[in-house]
C-alpha positions in Angstrom: 102.6 107.2 83.1 99.0 106.1 83.7 98.4 102.6 84.8 95.2 100.5 84.5 93.7 97.7 86.5 91.0 95.5 85.0 87.9 94.2 86.6 85.8 91.7 84.6 82.2 91.5 85.9 79.5 89.1 84.7 76.8 91.1 86.5 77.2 94.5 84.8 75.7 95.6 81.5 77.3 98.5 79.7 75.0 101.0 78.0 75.0 100.7 74.2 74.2 103.6 71.8 71.1 103.3 69.7 71.8 101.4 66.5 74.1 98.7 68.0 73.7 95.3 66.5 72.7 92.4 68.7 76.3 91.0 68.4 77.8 94.3 69.4 75.4 94.5 72.4 76.4 91.0 73.5 80.1 91.8 73.2 79.8 95.1 75.1 77.6 93.5 77.8 80.6 91.5 79.0 83.5 93.9 78.2 86.0 94.3 81.1 85.7 97.5 83.1 88.9 99.5 83.0 89.6 102.0 85.8 92.4 104.5 85.6 94.6 105.0 88.6 94.8 108.8 89.2 98.2 110.5 88.9 99.9 110.7 92.3 100.8 114.2 93.5 104.5 115.0 93.0 106.7 113.9 95.9 103.9 112.0 97.7 105.0 108.5 98.9 102.9 105.5 99.9 102.3 104.7 103.6 102.8 100.9 103.3 104.8 99.9 106.4 104.8 103.5 107.7 106.5 103.9 111.0 105.8 106.9 113.2 107.1 107.9 116.6 105.8 106.1 119.7 103.0 107.9 121.7 103.2 107.3 125.4 99.5 108.0 126.0 97.2 107.6 123.1 94.3 110.1 123.3 91.1 108.8 121.7 87.9 110.2 120.4 84.9 108.0 119.6 82.3 108.8 116.9 79.2 106.7 116.7 77.9 105.3 120.0 74.9 103.2 118.9 74.9 99.4 118.4 78.7 98.8 118.6 80.1 102.0 120.1 79.6 101.4 123.8 81.3 98.1 123.6 84.3 99.7 122.0 84.5 102.4 124.7 84.3 99.7 127.3 87.2 97.8 125.7 89.4 100.9 125.5 89.0 101.5 129.3 91.0 98.3 129.8 93.9 99.2 127.5 96.9 100.6 129.3 98.4 103.8 127.9 95.2 105.2 126.6 92.8 108.1 127.5 89.3 108.6 126.3 89.2 112.4 125.5 85.9 112.8 123.6 82.6 111.1 122.8 80.3 111.9 119.9 76.9 110.7 118.6 73.9 112.3 117.0 71.8 111.4 120.0 72.9 112.9 123.4 71.5 110.0 125.4 74.0 107.7 123.7 76.9 109.9 124.7 75.6 109.8 128.3 75.5 106.0 128.2 79.2 105.9 127.3 80.0 108.5 129.9 78.6 106.1 132.5 81.0 103.4 131.1 83.9 105.8 131.8 82.6 106.6 135.2 82.2 102.9 136.1 85.9 102.4 135.1 87.0 105.2 137.3 87.9 107.5 134.5 87.2 111.2 134.0 84.2 112.3 132.0 85.0 112.9 128.3 84.1 116.0 126.2 80.7 115.4 124.7 79.5 116.2 121.2 76.0 115.5 120.0 72.8 117.0 118.5 74.1 117.9 115.1 75.1 116.1 111.9 78.4 118.1 112.1 79.2 117.4 115.7 81.9 114.9 114.7 83.8 117.6 112.8 84.1 119.6 116.1 85.6 116.5 117.7 88.1 116.0 114.8 89.2 119.7 115.1 90.5 119.2 118.7 94.3 119.3 119.0 94.4 116.8 121.9 93.3 113.7 120.1 95.7 111.2 118.6 93.2 108.7 117.2 89.6 108.9 116.1 87.7 105.6 116.5 84.7 105.6 114.2 81.8 103.2 114.7 79.1 104.8 112.5 77.1 103.2 109.7 79.4 102.6 106.7 77.9 105.3 104.5 79.6 107.9 106.7 82.9 106.2 107.2 85.0 107.7 104.4 84.0 111.4 105.1 85.1 110.9 108.7 88.4 109.5 107.6 88.6 105.7 107.8 89.3 103.3 104.9 85.8 101.8 104.5 85.0 103.9 101.5 82.0 103.2 99.2 83.4 104.6 95.9 86.8 104.7 94.2 86.9 108.5 94.5 86.5 108.2 98.3 89.2 105.5 98.4 91.7 107.7 96.6 90.8 110.7 98.9 91.6 108.5 101.9 94.9 107.3 100.3 95.9 110.9 99.5 95.0 112.1 103.0 97.1 109.4 104.7 100.0 109.9 102.4 99.9 113.7 102.6 99.7 113.8 106.4 101.8 110.7 107.0 99.2 109.4 109.4 98.1 105.8 109.8 94.7 105.0 108.2 93.8 101.6 109.6 90.9 99.4 108.8 89.6 97.9 112.1 89.2 94.4 110.7 88.9 92.3 113.9 88.8 88.9 112.1 92.5 89.1 111.1 93.3 88.8 114.9 91.3 85.7 115.6 93.3 82.9 117.1 92.9 80.3 114.3 93.5 82.9 111.6 96.7 84.4 113.1 98.1 80.9 113.9 97.4 79.8 110.4 98.9 82.9 109.0 102.1 82.3 111.0 102.1 78.7 109.7 101.7 79.9 106.1 104.5 82.5 106.4 106.8 79.7 107.7 106.0 77.5 104.7 103.9 74.8 106.5 101.3 74.8 103.7 103.9 75.1 100.9 103.0 77.8 98.4 99.6 79.2 99.1 97.6 79.0 95.9 94.0 79.6 96.8 92.1 81.2 99.8 88.5 81.6 100.7 86.6 84.0 102.9 83.0 85.2 103.4 80.5 87.1 105.5 77.7 84.6 105.8 75.4 85.7 108.6 71.6 85.6 108.6 70.6 89.0 109.9 66.8 88.6 110.0 66.8 88.9 113.8 68.9 92.1 113.7 67.6 94.3 110.9 65.5 96.4 113.3 68.6 97.2 115.4 70.4 99.2 112.7 70.0 103.0 113.1 67.7 104.5 110.6 67.4 101.2 108.8 70.8 101.9 107.1 71.9 98.4 106.5 68.7 97.0 104.8 68.4 100.3 102.9 71.9 99.8 101.5 71.1 96.3 100.4 68.0 97.5 98.7 69.8 100.2 96.8 73.2 98.6 96.0 74.3 95.4 94.4 77.4 93.2 95.1 79.5 92.0 98.0 78.8 95.0 100.1 80.6 93.7 103.2 83.7 91.9 102.1 86.3 92.7 104.7 85.7 89.9 107.3 86.5 87.4 104.7 88.9 89.4 102.5 91.1 90.7 105.3 92.6 87.4 106.4 92.6 86.1 102.8 94.7 89.1 101.6 97.2 88.6 104.3 97.7 85.0 103.3 98.4 86.0 99.7 100.7 88.9 100.6 98.5 91.5 98.9 100.4 94.8 98.7 103.4 92.9 100.0 104.4 91.3 96.8 101.2 90.5 95.0 98.0 92.4 94.1 94.4 91.6 93.1 94.1 92.0 89.4 90.9 90.5 88.0 87.5 89.6 89.4 84.3 87.9 88.2 81.2 88.3 90.4 77.8 86.7 90.2 74.7 86.9 92.4 71.4 85.2 92.9 68.1 87.0 92.5 66.7 88.9 95.5 64.0 87.1 97.5 64.3 87.5 101.2 65.2 91.2 101.2 62.0 92.3 99.4 60.0 89.8 101.5 61.3 91.4 104.7 60.3 94.9 103.6 56.9 93.7 102.5 56.4 92.1 105.9 57.4 95.2 107.8 55.8 97.9 105.7 53.5 96.3 103.2 55.5 97.8 100.4 55.9 95.6 97.3 59.6 96.1 96.3 60.2 95.3 92.6 63.7 96.8 92.2 65.6 95.4 95.2 69.2 95.5 94.1 71.3 93.0 96.1 70.9 89.3 95.5 70.5 87.0 98.5 73.9 85.5 97.8 76.9 87.0 96.0 80.0 85.0 95.0 83.2 86.7 93.8 86.3 85.0 92.3 89.5 87.1 92.3 92.8 86.3 90.5 96.0 88.0 91.6 99.0 89.2 89.5 101.0 86.1 90.6 98.3 83.6 89.6 96.7 82.9 93.0 92.9 82.9 93.5 90.5 84.1 96.2 86.8 83.2 96.6 84.7 85.7 98.6 81.0 85.2 99.4 78.3 87.4 101.0 74.9 86.3 102.3 73.0 88.0 105.0 69.5 87.0 103.9 69.0 83.2 104.1 69.1 80.7 107.0 72.7 79.4 107.3 75.1 78.8 110.1 77.4 81.8 110.6 80.6 81.3 108.5 83.6 83.3 107.3 84.6 80.3 105.2 88.4 80.9 105.9 90.3 78.3 103.9 93.9 78.0 102.8 94.8 75.7 99.9 98.6 75.2 99.5 100.9 72.9 97.6 101.7 71.0 100.8 98.7 71.6 103.1 95.2 72.9 103.8 93.5 74.8 106.6 89.8 75.4 107.2 87.9 77.1 110.1 84.3 76.6 109.3 82.3 74.5 110.1 85.2 72.7 111.9 88.7 73.9 112.6 91.1 71.5 110.8 94.4 71.1 109.2 95.5 68.7 106.5 99.2 68.4 105.8 101.8 66.2 104.2 103.4 64.1 106.9 106.8 65.7 106.0 105.4 69.1 107.0 104.6 67.9 110.5 107.5 65.6 111.4 109.5 67.0 114.3 110.6 66.0 117.8 108.0 68.3 119.4 105.0 66.8 117.7 102.8 64.0 119.1 102.8 60.5 117.5 101.2 60.9 114.1 101.7 57.5 112.4 98.3 57.8 110.7 98.8 61.2 109.3 98.1 61.6 105.5 97.5 64.3 103.0 93.8 63.5 102.4 92.4 63.7 106.0 92.5 66.1 109.0 95.3 65.8 111.4 94.3 64.3 114.8 93.1 66.7 117.5 96.3 66.3 119.5 98.5 67.2 116.4 96.3 70.2 115.7 96.6 71.4 119.2 100.4 70.9 119.1 100.6 72.9 115.8 98.6 75.7 117.2 100.9 76.0 120.3 104.0 75.7 118.2 103.0 78.3 115.7 101.1 80.7 118.0 101.5 84.1 116.5 103.7 86.6 118.4 100.7 88.9 118.9 99.0 86.1 120.8 102.1 85.2 122.8 102.1 88.8 124.0 98.4 89.6 124.3 96.2 86.5 124.3 95.5 86.4 128.1 94.8 90.1 128.2 92.5 89.9 125.1 90.5 87.0 126.7 
C-alpha cells in the first residue's frame, strides 16, 4: 500500500493550466505538495539501529582534501584502531598535503588518487577499505554514497543502498556531539524538561569573509540557483534527537518562508560586476515543522547578513527550558532540580535561569556517557 507524506509550503507556486480562474489560481498556489513514498523492494528491511560485527582496525579512505579535508585526516591520525589507507582529491597537490600529515604522525603513506573526476570511484572499488569519509562540496555527496542528498530520488537511492548492503550510512553531523547539546539531550531523555513540545535550531553564520575559499565557488553558486534552507543539518540534527524523530515520531508537515535576496546578488556584483536579477535564495529562511505527535520544530538559515554565529538550539518542555545561544542557560521548575547532590537553590523559579553553580552541577550530573568516555580525548 502506498503511503503519502504532506509538505505545505507558502513559498511554492504550482503551475496552472491556461483558463484557470483567479480563484482557482489562488487555491492551487497554496495547495499542499504530496510526495509518494516509493514501494520498498521485497524483503528489504530498514537499517534503523542496525548492528554490525566489530572491526578491530577500521581502514579509512578520504575523498575531498580541500578546505575541511586535511583537518579530518589529522583528527583520524589520533584515533586508536584506525588506518588511513587512501587519499583522493581532484588536485594532486592536496593529496600530497595530506600525505605530509600522515608522515608527521609517523604513519605510512596512503594510496593516492587524483587528476580525474572519477578518481574517487577507483578508491571506492578497493577491497581493503571499511569506511569512506567524504568531505567534498555537497553537490557530489549523494553520488559518492553519504546521506547529504539534494533530491528525493538521491535520498531513496541512499536508503536503498544502505538497506540492500546492510552497511551503515551515517551523516557526519558534528553538532549533535557538542557538550551542551549532548548533556541537554541526556537531561531530556531522563525527563528533566518534562515532555519536550518544541525545539529550535539553525545555521546562522555570516559567510562574507569565506565565500572565496569554497572550491569553484560552489557554495555561493548553490545559493544563487536554489531556494530554501539549503543547510539545515546543524540545527535539525540535535532538534530531531530531542523529538525522537524515527524513534517514535516523524516530521509530517512544514511551512517555509524566506525574505528577498539582497546580500547575495550584491556580493556577486561586487566581485564580478554582474547584475543578478534572478538570485534564488533569500537572505533568511524560516521553516516551521510539525510532527505526527503534535510537537513543533523551528529551523532557520542565514549566511548572508551580519549576525553573531548561532545554531539557536532551544528546548521547550512542560517542566523546563534550555538554550545555548547567545548564553547557555537552563530554566526549570524547582521540583525538577531538588536533590541532595544539587547546590543550594532557594531562589530557583520557573521564569528565570538557574544560577551558574546549579547549571554546572546539572551538566556534571547529566554528562552524557559519550562524554564520560571520550571528553578528555576529544579536547
